[in-house]
Every structure is written in C-alpha cells, then in structure tokens.
C-alpha positions in Angstrom: 48.6 73.4 151.0 51.1 75.9 151.7 50.6 79.1 154.1 51.2 82.7 153.3 51.0 82.0 149.1 48.2 84.0 148.9 47.7 88.1 148.7 45.9 89.6 151.6 45.9 92.9 150.1 42.8 92.9 148.4 40.7 96.1 147.8 37.4 97.1 146.5 37.8 97.7 142.7 36.2 98.5 139.5 37.0 97.0 136.4 35.8 99.0 133.2 35.3 97.6 129.9 35.6 101.1 127.6 34.8 99.4 124.3 30.9 98.2 126.0 30.7 101.0 128.2 30.4 98.2 131.4 31.5 98.5 134.7 31.8 95.8 137.6 32.9 95.8 141.1 34.7 93.0 142.8 37.8 92.7 145.0 41.3 92.4 143.4 45.0 93.0 144.3 45.5 95.3 141.1 46.8 98.6 142.0 45.3 101.6 140.1 45.9 105.2 140.7 42.7 106.3 138.7 39.5 106.4 140.3 35.8 106.3 139.3 32.6 107.0 140.8 30.4 103.7 140.4 26.6 103.3 140.4 26.4 103.5 144.0 28.0 107.1 144.3 31.2 105.9 146.1 34.6 106.3 144.2 36.9 103.2 143.4 39.7 102.4 141.9 39.7 101.7 138.3 41.5 99.4 136.1 40.5 99.4 132.0 39.9 96.6 130.7 39.9 95.6 126.7 37.4 92.4 126.6 35.0 91.5 129.0 31.7 89.6 129.3 29.8 92.6 127.6 32.2 92.6 124.6 33.3 89.4 124.4 32.2 87.5 120.9 31.1 84.4 123.4 29.0 86.0 125.6 27.4 88.8 123.4 26.4 86.1 120.6 27.9 88.9 118.0 31.0 89.5 116.6 32.2 93.2 116.9 35.9 94.4 115.6 37.3 95.8 118.4 40.3 98.0 118.0 41.4 99.8 120.6 45.5 99.8 119.2 44.3 100.6 115.5 45.4 97.4 114.0 42.5 97.1 111.5 43.7 100.7 110.4 47.0 99.5 110.3 45.8 96.5 108.3 43.6 99.0 105.5 46.9 100.9 105.1 49.1 98.5 104.5 46.9 96.7 102.1 46.0 99.6 100.4 49.5 100.3 99.9 50.4 96.8 98.3 47.9 97.6 95.9 49.4 100.8 95.3 52.7 99.1 94.3 50.9 96.6 92.5 49.7 98.4 90.2 52.9 100.8 89.8 54.4 97.8 88.8 51.8 96.6 86.3 52.2 100.1 84.8 56.0 99.8 84.9 55.7 96.9 82.7 53.0 98.0 80.3 55.3 101.1 79.3 58.7 98.7 79.1 56.8 96.7 76.9 55.2 99.8 74.9 59.1 101.1 74.4 60.3 97.8 73.6 57.9 97.3 70.8 58.3 101.1 69.4 62.4 99.9 69.8 61.3 96.7 67.6 58.8 98.9 65.1 62.0 101.4 64.6 64.5 98.3 63.8 62.2 96.4 61.1 
C-alpha cells in the first residue's frame, strides 16, 4: 500500500441533517467555519447535509419529499403555467372557429 496518501488532519465534526433535525458526531477532514453546541454541551464545527439515515427513505421506510432547493414548487409552477397556456390556446381556437362560422354565415 502507498504511504502518505491518506489525510492526517482528522478532527471531530458534527454533521447536521436540517430536514430531520438529526445530528451525529464523527471525525472528518471536512472544513467548516460554523459551530454548533452538541448534546454533550461542547461546541464543534458543523457541516450541514441534505440527507442522512434519519431522512433517507431506505432507512426510514417511508417516502418524504425533501425540498431544500424549491424543486417541487418550481415543478408545480411550471405545470400550472403549461395548463394556463393550454387553456389559452383552446380558447383562442374556439374564438377563431366562432369567427370563421360567422363569416361563413354572412357569405351564405
């Protein structure tokens, strides 16, 4: 095995899953400028994560929508906009058909 390829600057860090309100203490080389008071009363550097074993459906057995970046809201807005566009096109086609029918009646 190669020597000196693994980092040696491990430190105690808290990983926090904000969506589940879950924190765990471990050692890591990840750097952080924020700190948090852990259950033992001491302050540790904290790294926020989006998914952990407390929020992942594989571990929880239930499906939850974790929307930290507004993806679901953007999708719903996009879908609503498409529905509005579709109904506007249908209304426009109906008006054109009605206008065509009126012109045909006048010419007859």
